[in-house]
MOPAC internal coordinates of N, CA, C and O (Angstrom, degrees):
PM7 1SCF
backbone

  N    0.0000 0     0.00 0     0.00 0    0    0    0
  C    1.4233 1     0.00 0     0.00 0    1    0    0
  C    1.5563 1   109.84 1     0.00 0    2    1    0
  O    1.2310 1   119.24 1   162.28 1    3    2    1
  N    1.1963 1   119.05 1   -17.72 1    3    2    1
  C    1.4438 1   123.22 1  -175.09 1    5    3    2
  C    1.5552 1   111.95 1   -61.85 1    6    5    3
  O    1.2310 1   119.47 1   158.80 1    7    6    5
  N    1.3161 1   118.62 1   -21.20 1    7    6    5
  C    1.3820 1   122.03 1   179.35 1    9    7    6
  C    1.5998 1   110.68 1   -70.97 1   10    9    7
  O    1.2310 1   121.44 1   160.22 1   11   10    9
  N    1.3259 1   114.84 1   -19.78 1   11   10    9
  C    1.4569 1   123.20 1   177.53 1   13   11   10
  C    1.5466 1   116.17 1   -94.91 1   14   13   11
  O    1.2310 1   122.63 1   179.93 1   15   14   13
  N    1.3288 1   112.58 1    -0.07 1   15   14   13
  C    1.4838 1   117.29 1  -175.06 1   17   15   14
  C    1.5290 1   107.16 1  -138.14 1   18   17   15
  O    1.2310 1   123.28 1   -26.61 1   19   18   17
  N    1.3590 1   111.32 1   153.39 1   19   18   17
  C    1.5252 1   117.46 1  -178.66 1   21   19   18
  C    1.5224 1   108.65 1  -137.51 1   22   21   19
  O    1.2310 1   121.60 1   -43.71 1   23   22   21
  N    1.3087 1   114.55 1   136.29 1   23   22   21
  C    1.5177 1   120.05 1   179.28 1   25   23   22
  C    1.4790 1   108.38 1   -62.23 1   26   25   23
  O    1.2310 1   121.66 1   -48.30 1   27   26   25
  N    1.3340 1   114.44 1   131.70 1   27   26   25
  C    1.5038 1   123.23 1   172.79 1   29   27   26
  C    1.5286 1   103.12 1  -104.56 1   30   29   27
  O    1.2310 1   120.58 1   -78.66 1   31   30   29
  N    1.3259 1   116.50 1   101.34 1   31   30   29
  C    1.4819 1   122.82 1  -175.25 1   33   31   30
  C    1.5496 1   109.53 1   -59.79 1   34   33   31
  O    1.2310 1   121.05 1   145.55 1   35   34   33
  N    1.3922 1   115.60 1   -34.45 1   35   34   33
  C    1.4565 1   117.04 1  -178.56 1   37   35   34
  C    1.5219 1   111.65 1   -68.54 1   38   37   35
  O    1.2310 1   120.25 1   136.18 1   39   38   37
  N    1.3305 1   117.12 1   -43.82 1   39   38   37
  C    1.4557 1   123.42 1  -175.07 1   41   39   38
  C    1.5614 1   109.59 1   -83.70 1   42   41   39
  O    1.2310 1   120.72 1   155.50 1   43   42   41
  N    1.2978 1   116.22 1   -24.50 1   43   42   41
  C    1.4720 1   120.16 1  -177.39 1   45   43   42
  C    1.5163 1   115.48 1    75.29 1   46   45   43
  O    1.2310 1   120.44 1  -155.05 1   47   46   45
  N    1.3549 1   116.76 1    24.95 1   47   46   45
  C    1.4922 1   118.50 1  -179.47 1   49   47   46
  C    1.5615 1   105.24 1  -144.73 1   50   49   47
  O    1.2310 1   122.94 1   -12.76 1   51   50   49
  N    1.3196 1   111.97 1   167.24 1   51   50   49
  C    1.4871 1   116.31 1   176.72 1   53   51   50
  C    1.4878 1   108.89 1   -84.64 1   54   53   51
  O    1.2310 1   119.49 1   -38.60 1   55   54   53
  N    1.3422 1   118.57 1   141.40 1   55   54   53
  C    1.3864 1   124.17 1  -179.42 1   57   55   54
  C    1.5267 1   109.41 1  -119.76 1   58   57   55
  O    1.2310 1   118.55 1   -31.54 1   59   58   57
  N    1.3354 1   120.38 1   148.46 1   59   58   57
  C    1.4721 1   121.57 1   179.60 1   61   59   58
  C    1.6211 1   109.38 1   -64.25 1   62   61   59
  O    1.2310 1   122.91 1   -43.72 1   63   62   61
  N    1.2703 1   112.03 1   136.28 1   63   62   61
  C    1.4655 1   117.89 1   177.15 1   65   63   62
  C    1.5646 1   105.49 1  -146.21 1   66   65   63
  O    1.2310 1   119.98 1   -89.84 1   67   66   65
  N    1.2929 1   117.65 1    90.16 1   67   66   65
  C    1.4572 1   121.16 1  -176.76 1   69   67   66
  C    1.4699 1   107.93 1   -95.24 1   70   69   67
  O    1.2310 1   121.30 1   -33.40 1   71   70   69
  N    1.4028 1   115.11 1   146.60 1   71   70   69
  C    1.4243 1   120.92 1  -177.71 1   73   71   70
  C    1.5339 1   112.64 1   -95.90 1   74   73   71
  O    1.2310 1   121.81 1   171.11 1   75   74   73
  N    1.3592 1   114.14 1    -8.89 1   75   74   73
  C    1.5112 1   117.62 1   174.33 1   77   75   74
  C    1.5335 1   112.62 1  -135.03 1   78   77   75
  O    1.2310 1   120.43 1    -9.48 1   79   78   77
  N    1.2025 1   116.79 1   170.52 1   79   78   77
  C    1.4875 1   119.33 1  -178.02 1   81   79   78
  C    1.4961 1   110.31 1   -64.26 1   82   81   79
  O    1.2310 1   120.64 1   -29.65 1   83   82   81
  N    1.3440 1   116.39 1   150.35 1   83   82   81
  C    1.4502 1   123.52 1  -176.66 1   85   83   82
  C    1.4623 1   108.36 1   -55.23 1   86   85   83
  O    1.2310 1   118.47 1   130.03 1   87   86   85
  N    1.2725 1   120.53 1   -49.97 1   87   86   85
  C    1.5227 1   124.22 1  -174.13 1   89   87   86
  C    1.5104 1   110.40 1   -63.04 1   90   89   87
  O    1.2310 1   118.97 1   160.82 1   91   90   89
  N    1.3300 1   119.57 1   -19.18 1   91   90   89
  C    1.5062 1   123.07 1  -178.96 1   93   91   90
  C    1.5236 1   110.71 1   -78.64 1   94   93   91
  O    1.2310 1   120.94 1   167.73 1   95   94   93
  N    1.2875 1   115.81 1   -12.27 1   95   94   93
  C    1.5358 1   119.64 1   178.24 1   97   95   94
  C    1.4860 1   108.89 1   -85.25 1   98   97   95
  O    1.2310 1   120.35 1   -31.53 1   99   98   97
  N    1.2688 1   116.94 1   148.47 1   99   98   97
  C    1.4786 1   120.16 1   176.55 1  101   99   98
  C    1.4653 1   108.92 1   -69.76 1  102  101   99
  O    1.2310 1   121.38 1   -19.40 1  103  102  101
  N    1.2915 1   114.96 1   160.60 1  103  102  101
  C    1.5161 1   121.25 1   176.72 1  105  103  102
  C    1.5012 1   111.15 1   -52.93 1  106  105  103
  O    1.2310 1   122.67 1   135.96 1  107  106  105
  N    1.3904 1   112.49 1   -44.04 1  107  106  105
  C    1.4349 1   116.59 1  -178.39 1  109  107  106
  C    1.5171 1   111.30 1   -65.25 1  110  109  107
  O    1.2310 1   120.01 1   136.51 1  111  110  109
  N    1.2931 1   117.58 1   -43.49 1  111  110  109
  C    1.5492 1   119.95 1   174.56 1  113  111  110
  C    1.5368 1   109.69 1   -58.51 1  114  113  111
  O    1.2310 1   119.48 1   134.82 1  115  114  113
  N    1.2569 1   118.59 1   -45.18 1  115  114  113
  C    1.5113 1   123.09 1   178.77 1  117  115  114
  C    1.4277 1   110.58 1   -53.24 1  118  117  115
  O    1.2310 1   120.38 1   130.73 1  119  118  117
  N    1.3719 1   116.88 1   -49.27 1  119  118  117
  C    1.4050 1   124.28 1  -177.23 1  121  119  118
  C    1.5670 1   111.21 1   -64.36 1  122  121  119
  O    1.2310 1   122.30 1   139.06 1  123  122  121
  N    1.2531 1   113.20 1   -40.94 1  123  122  121
  C    1.4572 1   117.90 1   178.76 1  125  123  122
  C    1.5290 1   114.79 1   -68.74 1  126  125  123
  O    1.2310 1   120.56 1   142.38 1  127  126  125
  N    1.3509 1   116.54 1   -37.62 1  127  126  125
  C    1.4282 1   124.07 1   177.84 1  129  127  126
  C    1.5243 1   108.12 1   -66.50 1  130  129  127
  O    1.2310 1   121.07 1   135.70 1  131  130  129
  N    1.3537 1   115.55 1   -44.30 1  131  130  129
  C    1.4646 1   118.13 1  -178.64 1  133  131  130
  C    1.5694 1   113.16 1   -66.08 1  134  133  131
  O    1.2310 1   123.40 1   144.03 1  135  134  133
  N    1.3677 1   111.09 1   -35.97 1  135  134  133
  C    1.5040 1   117.88 1  -178.61 1  137  135  134
  C    1.5191 1   107.57 1   -68.99 1  138  137  135
  O    1.2310 1   119.27 1   137.62 1  139  138  137
  N    1.3763 1   119.00 1   -42.38 1  139  138  137
  C    1.3888 1   119.66 1  -178.24 1  141  139  138
  C    1.5812 1   108.44 1   -70.42 1  142  141  139
  O    1.2310 1   119.87 1   144.15 1  143  142  141
  N    1.3076 1   117.85 1   -35.85 1  143  142  141
  C    1.4955 1   118.10 1   177.30 1  145  143  142
  C    1.5745 1   110.29 1   -64.20 1  146  145  143
  O    1.2310 1   120.42 1   141.64 1  147  146  145
  N    1.2685 1   116.81 1   -38.36 1  147  146  145
  C    1.4849 1   117.85 1   179.15 1  149  147  146
  C    1.5677 1   109.98 1   -62.15 1  150  149  147
  O    1.2310 1   120.71 1   141.58 1  151  150  149
  N    1.2703 1   116.25 1   -38.42 1  151  150  149
  C    1.5089 1   119.77 1   178.24 1  153  151  150
  C    1.5246 1   108.01 1   -67.10 1  154  153  151
  O    1.2310 1   119.84 1   134.86 1  155  154  153
  N    1.3323 1   117.92 1   -45.14 1  155  154  153
  C    1.4879 1   117.33 1   179.20 1  157  155  154
  C    1.5441 1   110.43 1   -68.11 1  158  157  155
  O    1.2310 1   120.20 1   139.40 1  159  158  157
  N    1.2568 1   117.22 1   -40.60 1  159  158  157
  C    1.4415 1   123.51 1   176.22 1  161  159  158
  C    1.4895 1   112.31 1   -56.48 1  162  161  159
  O    1.2310 1   120.17 1   142.64 1  163  162  161
  N    1.2946 1   117.28 1   -37.36 1  163  162  161
  C    1.4600 1   122.27 1   175.98 1  165  163  162
  C    1.5192 1   114.78 1   -64.86 1  166  165  163
  O    1.2310 1   118.59 1   166.21 1  167  166  165
  N    1.3314 1   120.30 1   -13.79 1  167  166  165
  C    1.4155 1   124.39 1   176.22 1  169  167  166
  C    1.4457 1   113.95 1   -84.19 1  170  169  167
  O    1.2310 1   119.37 1   165.69 1  171  170  169
  N    1.3380 1   118.80 1   -14.31 1  171  170  169
  C    1.4569 1   125.82 1  -173.41 1  173  171  170
  C    1.5798 1   109.71 1   -62.02 1  174  173  171
  O    1.2310 1   118.30 1   132.51 1  175  174  173
  N    1.2840 1   120.84 1   -47.49 1  175  174  173
  C    1.4776 1   118.95 1   179.82 1  177  175  174
  C    1.5599 1   115.50 1   -54.58 1  178  177  175
  O    1.2310 1   121.46 1   137.02 1  179  178  177
  N    1.3677 1   114.82 1   -42.98 1  179  178  177
  C    1.3714 1   118.76 1   176.22 1  181  179  178
  C    1.5307 1   115.84 1   -66.95 1  182  181  179
  O    1.2310 1   121.44 1   143.55 1  183  182  181
  N    1.3129 1   114.85 1   -36.45 1  183  182  181
  C    1.4976 1   120.65 1   171.35 1  185  183  182
  C    1.5091 1   112.95 1   -60.22 1  186  185  183
  O    1.2310 1   121.87 1   140.32 1  187  186  185
  N    1.3821 1   114.03 1   -39.68 1  187  186  185
  C    1.4579 1   118.50 1   178.35 1  189  187  186
  C    1.5385 1   110.32 1   -65.10 1  190  189  187
  O    1.2310 1   120.93 1   133.65 1  191  190  189
  N    1.3470 1   115.83 1   -46.35 1  191  190  189
  C    1.4534 1   120.19 1   179.11 1  193  191  190
  C    1.5208 1   110.14 1   -56.69 1  194  193  191
  O    1.2310 1   121.66 1   138.16 1  195  194  193
  N    1.3058 1   114.43 1   -41.84 1  195  194  193
  C    1.5211 1   117.03 1  -178.91 1  197  195  194
  C    1.5124 1   109.72 1   -60.87 1  198  197  195
  O    1.2310 1   121.31 1   134.84 1  199  198  197
  N    1.3886 1   115.11 1   -45.16 1  199  198  197
  C    1.4198 1   118.14 1   179.09 1  201  199  198
  C    1.4732 1   117.49 1   -66.24 1  202  201  199
  O    1.2310 1   121.68 1   145.64 1  203  202  201
  N    1.3512 1   114.38 1   -34.36 1  203  202  201
  C    1.5208 1   121.64 1   175.69 1  205  203  202
  C    1.5718 1   108.65 1   -63.61 1  206  205  203
  O    1.2310 1   120.06 1   139.05 1  207  206  205
  N    1.2654 1   117.50 1   -40.95 1  207  206  205
  C    1.4308 1   120.43 1   178.75 1  209  207  206
  C    1.4886 1   112.60 1   -63.94 1  210  209  207
  O    1.2310 1   120.34 1   144.31 1  211  210  209
  N    1.3271 1   116.95 1   -35.69 1  211  210  209
  C    1.4855 1   123.24 1   175.55 1  213  211  210
  C    1.5404 1   110.64 1   -66.56 1  214  213  211
  O    1.2310 1   122.32 1   135.54 1  215  214  213
  N    1.3778 1   113.16 1   -44.46 1  215  214  213
  C    1.4278 1   119.09 1   177.99 1  217  215  214
  C    1.5674 1   113.06 1   -58.65 1  218  217  215
  O    1.2310 1   122.83 1   133.88 1  219  218  217
  N    1.3630 1   112.19 1   -46.12 1  219  218  217
  C    1.4764 1   117.15 1   178.13 1  221  219  218
  C    1.4675 1   111.97 1   -58.59 1  222  221  219
  O    1.2310 1   120.49 1   138.64 1  223  222  221
  N    1.3118 1   116.67 1   -41.36 1  223  222  221
  C    1.4762 1   122.07 1  -178.89 1  225  223  222
  C    1.4903 1   108.85 1   -64.02 1  226  225  223
  O    1.2310 1   118.96 1   137.08 1  227  226  225
  N    1.3896 1   119.60 1   -42.92 1  227  226  225
  C    1.4474 1   123.29 1  -178.39 1  229  227  226
  C    1.5643 1   108.99 1   -69.76 1  230  229  227
  O    1.2310 1   119.59 1   145.22 1  231  230  229
  N    1.3045 1   118.38 1   -34.78 1  231  230  229
  C    1.4330 1   122.96 1  -178.92 1  233  231  230
  C    1.6081 1   106.10 1   -68.82 1  234  233  231
  O    1.2310 1   118.91 1   141.37 1  235  234  233
  N    1.2597 1   119.69 1   -38.63 1  235  234  233
  C    1.4312 1   122.42 1   178.49 1  237  235  234
  C    1.5648 1   108.76 1   -66.69 1  238  237  235
  O    1.2310 1   122.28 1   137.60 1  239  238  237
  N    1.3219 1   113.23 1   -42.40 1  239  238  237
  C    1.5196 1   114.24 1   174.72 1  241  239  238
  C    1.4946 1   112.56 1   -62.39 1  242  241  239
  O    1.2310 1   119.71 1   139.75 1  243  242  241
  N    1.3067 1   118.15 1   -40.25 1  243  242  241
  C    1.4284 1   126.30 1  -179.25 1  245  243  242
  C    1.5461 1   110.03 1   -59.97 1  246  245  243
  O    1.2310 1   120.58 1   136.65 1  247  246  245
  N    1.2952 1   116.50 1   -43.35 1  247  246  245
  C    1.4730 1   120.20 1  -176.45 1  249  247  246
  C    1.5205 1   110.70 1   -59.29 1  250  249  247
  O    1.2310 1   120.79 1   148.00 1  251  250  249
  N    1.3447 1   116.09 1   -32.00 1  251  250  249
  C    1.4971 1   122.14 1  -175.90 1  253  251  250
  C    1.5355 1   110.47 1   -97.49 1  254  253  251
  O    1.2310 1   119.44 1   172.38 1  255  254  253
  N    1.3195 1   118.67 1    -7.62 1  255  254  253
  C    1.5274 1   119.74 1  -173.72 1  257  255  254
  C    1.5076 1   110.44 1   -75.46 1  258  257  255
  O    1.2310 1   120.26 1   -46.59 1  259  258  257
  N    1.2703 1   117.10 1   133.41 1  259  258  257
  C    1.4486 1   122.50 1   179.15 1  261  259  258
  C    1.5328 1   111.34 1  -108.81 1  262  261  259
  O    1.2310 1   120.37 1   160.03 1  263  262  261
  N    1.3198 1   116.90 1   -19.97 1  263  262  261
  C    1.4722 1   120.43 1   176.15 1  265  263  262
  C    1.4798 1   111.26 1   -78.00 1  266  265  263
  O    1.2310 1   119.30 1   -53.94 1  267  266  265
  N    1.3955 1   118.95 1   126.06 1  267  266  265
  C    1.4006 1   124.26 1  -174.14 1  269  267  266
  C    1.5294 1   110.03 1   -65.51 1  270  269  267
  O    1.2310 1   121.29 1   137.13 1  271  270  269
  N    1.3527 1   115.13 1   -42.87 1  271  270  269
  C    1.4455 1   118.93 1  -179.68 1  273  271  270
  C    1.4726 1   113.01 1   -57.95 1  274  273  271
  O    1.2310 1   122.40 1   129.86 1  275  274  273
  N    1.3327 1   113.01 1   -50.14 1  275  274  273
  C    1.5030 1   120.01 1   179.80 1  277  275  274
  C    1.5027 1   110.80 1   -64.78 1  278  277  275
  O    1.2310 1   118.62 1   149.67 1  279  278  277
  N    1.3588 1   120.23 1   -30.33 1  279  278  277
  C    1.4208 1   120.36 1  -179.95 1  281  279  278
  C    1.6041 1   106.92 1   -69.78 1  282  281  279
  O    1.2310 1   121.65 1   140.34 1  283  282  281
  N    1.3526 1   114.44 1   -39.66 1  283  282  281
  C    1.5172 1   119.34 1   177.72 1  285  283  282
  C    1.4767 1   113.09 1   -60.50 1  286  285  283
  O    1.2310 1   121.59 1   139.35 1  287  286  285
  N    1.4050 1   114.55 1   -40.65 1  287  286  285
  C    1.4115 1   121.80 1   176.70 1  289  287  286
  C    1.4738 1   110.82 1   -59.67 1  290  289  287
  O    1.2310 1   121.11 1   126.45 1  291  290  289
  N    1.3564 1   115.49 1   -53.55 1  291  290  289
  C    1.4111 1   120.95 1  -175.62 1  293  291  290
  C    1.5632 1   110.00 1   -57.98 1  294  293  291
  O    1.2310 1   121.20 1   134.97 1  295  294  293
  N    1.3215 1   115.30 1   -45.03 1  295  294  293
  C    1.5012 1   119.99 1   177.03 1  297  295  294
  C    1.5227 1   111.85 1   -57.39 1  298  297  295
  O    1.2310 1   120.31 1   138.35 1  299  298  297
  N    1.2494 1   117.01 1   -41.65 1  299  298  297
  C    1.4767 1   120.46 1   176.62 1  301  299  298
  C    1.5098 1   111.95 1   -61.52 1  302  301  299
  O    1.2310 1   121.78 1   131.39 1  303  302  301
  N    1.3461 1   114.20 1   -48.61 1  303  302  301
  C    1.4660 1   119.56 1  -179.97 1  305  303  302
  C    1.5137 1   110.71 1   -60.16 1  306  305  303
  O    1.2310 1   119.15 1   135.90 1  307  306  305
  N    1.3192 1   119.22 1   -44.10 1  307  306  305
  C    1.4608 1   124.50 1   176.41 1  309  307  306
  C    1.5024 1   110.28 1   -60.10 1  310  309  307
  O    1.2310 1   119.53 1   134.66 1  311  310  309
  N    1.2788 1   118.51 1   -45.34 1  311  310  309
  C    1.4970 1   120.85 1   176.56 1  313  311  310
  C    1.4705 1   113.77 1   -61.45 1  314  313  311
  O    1.2310 1   119.94 1   139.96 1  315  314  313
  N    1.3462 1   117.72 1   -40.04 1  315  314  313
  C    1.4379 1   118.29 1   179.62 1  317  315  314
  C    1.5641 1   110.66 1   -67.26 1  318  317  315
  O    1.2310 1   120.91 1   137.55 1  319  318  317
  N    1.3916 1   115.87 1   -42.45 1  319  318  317
  C    1.4416 1   118.87 1   177.97 1  321  319  318
  C    1.5393 1   111.69 1   -59.91 1  322  321  319
  O    1.2310 1   122.26 1   140.62 1  323  322  321
  N    1.2989 1   113.27 1   -39.38 1  323  322  321
  C    1.5447 1   116.67 1   177.72 1  325  323  322
  C    1.4474 1   113.00 1   -65.71 1  326  325  323
  O    1.2310 1   121.53 1   144.75 1  327  326  325
  N    1.3692 1   114.67 1   -35.25 1  327  326  325
  C    1.4623 1   116.69 1   175.76 1  329  327  326
  C    1.5299 1   113.51 1   -66.37 1  330  329  327
  O    1.2310 1   121.19 1   139.05 1  331  330  329
  N    1.3130 1   115.32 1   -40.95 1  331  330  329
  C    1.4983 1   119.62 1   175.87 1  333  331  330
  C    1.5392 1   108.71 1   -59.98 1  334  333  331
  O    1.2310 1   118.83 1   134.91 1  335  334  333
  N    1.2987 1   119.83 1   -45.09 1  335  334  333
  C    1.5442 1   122.90 1   178.66 1  337  335  334
  C    1.5056 1   105.49 1   -59.14 1  338  337  335
  O    1.2310 1   118.74 1   133.63 1  339  338  337
  N    1.2972 1   120.00 1   -46.37 1  339  338  337
  C    1.4702 1   118.99 1  -178.78 1  341  339  338
  C    1.5618 1   112.29 1   -59.87 1  342  341  339
  O    1.2310 1   120.17 1   136.23 1  343  342  341
  N    1.3140 1   117.29 1   -43.77 1  343  342  341
  C    1.4461 1   120.35 1   175.51 1  345  343  342
  C    1.5390 1   114.00 1   -63.58 1  346  345  343
  O    1.2310 1   120.91 1   139.95 1  347  346  345
  N    1.2976 1   115.86 1   -40.05 1  347  346  345
  C    1.4579 1   120.19 1   173.55 1  349  347  346
  C    1.5218 1   113.48 1   -60.10 1  350  349  347
  O    1.2310 1   119.67 1   138.52 1  351  350  349
  N    1.3105 1   118.23 1   -41.48 1  351  350  349
  C    1.4750 1   122.29 1   176.48 1  353  351  350
  C    1.5250 1   111.15 1   -62.78 1  354  353  351
  O    1.2310 1   120.28 1   142.94 1  355  354  353
  N    1.3644 1   117.06 1   -37.06 1  355  354  353
  C    1.4215 1   121.21 1   177.70 1  357  355  354
  C    1.4963 1   112.35 1   -60.67 1  358  357  355
  O    1.2310 1   122.23 1   132.26 1  359  358  357
  N    1.3946 1   113.34 1   -47.74 1  359  358  357
  C    1.4272 1   119.67 1   179.57 1  361  359  358
  C    1.4897 1   110.60 1   -66.75 1  362  361  359
  O    1.2310 1   117.78 1   143.94 1  363  362  361
  N    1.3323 1   121.82 1   -36.06 1  363  362  361
  C    1.4481 1   125.16 1   179.54 1  365  363  362
  C    1.5479 1   112.92 1   -65.68 1  366  365  363
  O    1.2310 1   122.45 1   144.51 1  367  366  365
  N    1.3459 1   112.91 1   -35.49 1  367  366  365
  C    1.5376 1   115.50 1  -177.12 1  369  367  366
  C    1.5128 1   114.73 1   -87.68 1  370  369  367
  O    1.2310 1   119.31 1  -179.96 1  371  370  369
  N    1.2937 1   118.91 1     0.04 1  371  370  369
  C    1.4885 1   124.03 1  -178.02 1  373  371  370
  C    1.5840 1   103.90 1   -68.14 1  374  373  371
  O    1.2310 1   120.31 1   -51.01 1  375  374  373
  N    1.3371 1   117.01 1   128.99 1  375  374  373
  C    1.4030 1   117.53 1   177.84 1  377  375  374
  C    1.5689 1   108.20 1   -90.51 1  378  377  375
  O    1.2310 1   119.97 1    -0.81 1  379  378  377
  N    1.2878 1   117.66 1   179.19 1  379  378  377
  C    1.4232 1   122.03 1  -175.52 1  381  379  378
  C    1.5095 1   115.78 1   -60.64 1  382  381  379
  O    1.2310 1   121.54 1   143.06 1  383  382  381
  N    1.3771 1   114.66 1   -36.94 1  383  382  381
  C    1.4979 1   118.33 1  -177.98 1  385  383  382
  C    1.4947 1   108.28 1   -70.67 1  386  385  383
  O    1.2310 1   118.40 1   141.68 1  387  386  385
  N    1.2724 1   120.65 1   -38.32 1  387  386  385
  C    1.5051 1   121.87 1   179.86 1  389  387  386
  C    1.4804 1   111.06 1   -73.60 1  390  389  387
  O    1.2310 1   119.61 1   145.30 1  391  390  389
  N    1.3382 1   118.36 1   -34.70 1  391  390  389
  C    1.3966 1   121.05 1  -179.40 1  393  391  390
  C    1.5364 1   114.36 1   -58.60 1  394  393  391
  O    1.2310 1   122.62 1   147.01 1  395  394  393
  N    1.3757 1   112.59 1   -32.99 1  395  394  393
  C    1.4644 1   119.77 1   173.99 1  397  395  394
  C    1.4999 1   111.50 1   -59.64 1  398  397  395
  O    1.2310 1   119.50 1   143.96 1  399  398  397
  N    1.3257 1   118.56 1   -36.04 1  399  398  397
  C    1.4177 1   121.74 1   179.12 1  401  399  398
  C    1.5641 1   111.83 1   -81.34 1  402  401  399
  O    1.2310 1   120.94 1   137.34 1  403  402  401
  N    1.3604 1   115.81 1   -42.66 1  403  402  401
  C    1.4567 1   119.46 1  -178.11 1  405  403  402
  C    1.5241 1   110.86 1   -68.84 1  406  405  403
  O    1.2310 1   119.73 1   148.98 1  407  406  405
  N    1.3341 1   118.11 1   -31.02 1  407  406  405
  C    1.4019 1   122.93 1  -173.10 1  409  407  406
  C    1.5250 1   113.16 1   -58.44 1  410  409  407
  O    1.2310 1   121.21 1   160.50 1  411  410  409
  N    1.3166 1   115.30 1   -19.50 1  411  410  409
  C    1.4373 1   124.37 1  -178.53 1  413  411  410
  C    1.5019 1   113.07 1   -85.76 1  414  413  411
  O    1.2310 1   119.98 1   159.80 1  415  414  413
  N    1.3397 1   117.65 1   -20.20 1  415  414  413
  C    1.4570 1   126.01 1  -172.86 1  417  415  414
  C    1.4097 1   112.95 1   -72.67 1  418  417  415
  O    1.2310 1   120.10 1   180.00 1  419  418  417

């Protein structure tokens, strides 16, 4: 199934990347792709927890930080992590009908 998915280094999960239209895949291929996606999708909550732990750590560091530049850097890092979490939630909430459209993106 890995030929239908590609690692997204930013999100830390495999995302669907099909080379042909959804309807051009056999029913068996479609079922296998969706089953694999559900397994990968199931990893998203754990990935979000991991990122939230990192955010909490950076926020604790920020609370004690006195250097303005470092504070700005920590804020930027926290914002990026929050953005990743948001994107992961979007992928997690996609239902089967929408995944058929997103899977081609």
